[in-house]
N, C-alpha and C positions, 0 to 999 in steps of 0.2 A: 504495499498498499502506499504508495508517495504522500507527500506535507499536502497536496492541495485535496487528493481523496479526504483524507484524515481530521481536516479541516471540515469539510462539505458535511461529512458524516458528522461530526459535533454538531454543526448549523443546523443540521435537520435534528436532532436529536432536541438541543435547544427551543426549537420552533414548536415542537409536538409537546412539552413542557410546559412551555405558555401558550400555547391552545387547551390547555387541561389535557391530552393526551394520553400523560404519563404522570406517574407521579416522580418529586424528586430522588428517592431508591431507586426507582429506574431510571432517571436519567443518569444519576451516578454511576449503574452498572452498566451502563449503554455507552459513556465515555470511558469508562477504565477498560470497556473490551477495544474500544479505539484505539488508545493508545494503546495496547498490549498487542494488538495487532500491527499496530504501524513500526512500533520497536522491535519486533520479531519476524517481521517482514519487509524488514529494512530492506530497501536497493541502496546499492552503491559500495564505496570501500571500506564501510562501517557493517560490524557484527555484534548482534544482543550476546553480553555474556551476563552471568548470574554470579552472585558471588554466595559460599553456599561454607557457612560455621561464622563463631563470632558475632559480635553485634551487626556484624555487614550482610549476614545470614539473607537473601530473600533480594539482596540490590539488584536491579539489572540497570546495566550500563551501555553505553553504543562504544567501540573502541574499535582499532584498527592490527589489532594483535593483544593475546593473554595477559603479556605483561601492559600494555598499557590500559587495560579493564582492571587489572590490580591498582595501578596509581590511581585510576578514577574512581573508584572504590575508594581508595584511603583518602581521596582529597575531599567526598561527600559524605564520609562515615569519621565522627572525631574521634573515638575508640575502635578500630575495627576489629581488631582482637587476629585472631587466627584463623584464615579466611581459601578457601580455595575461589578459582575462577574457571566455569566451564561455559563453552560456547552455549548458544539459546537455540533449540529448533524450532524453525515457524512450526 
């Protein structure tokens, strides 16, 4: 999914919410799904990586390599502890 498609999907979800066609909970779930699809189905030089372990557990970042992903996770999590990063399959 490209950025424009993701933005359109979020915009459509917001419109449905504004028209009373879905609840806030439904809106949040749909937007979360769009973002997860965008991140894990990313087209380009970057790939999604998920951190497993420590306080970084579950953090997903886009990076060009495993070492770059580790650096990005460490920059995002104050005290990540011990963790591994693995590619996320779309």
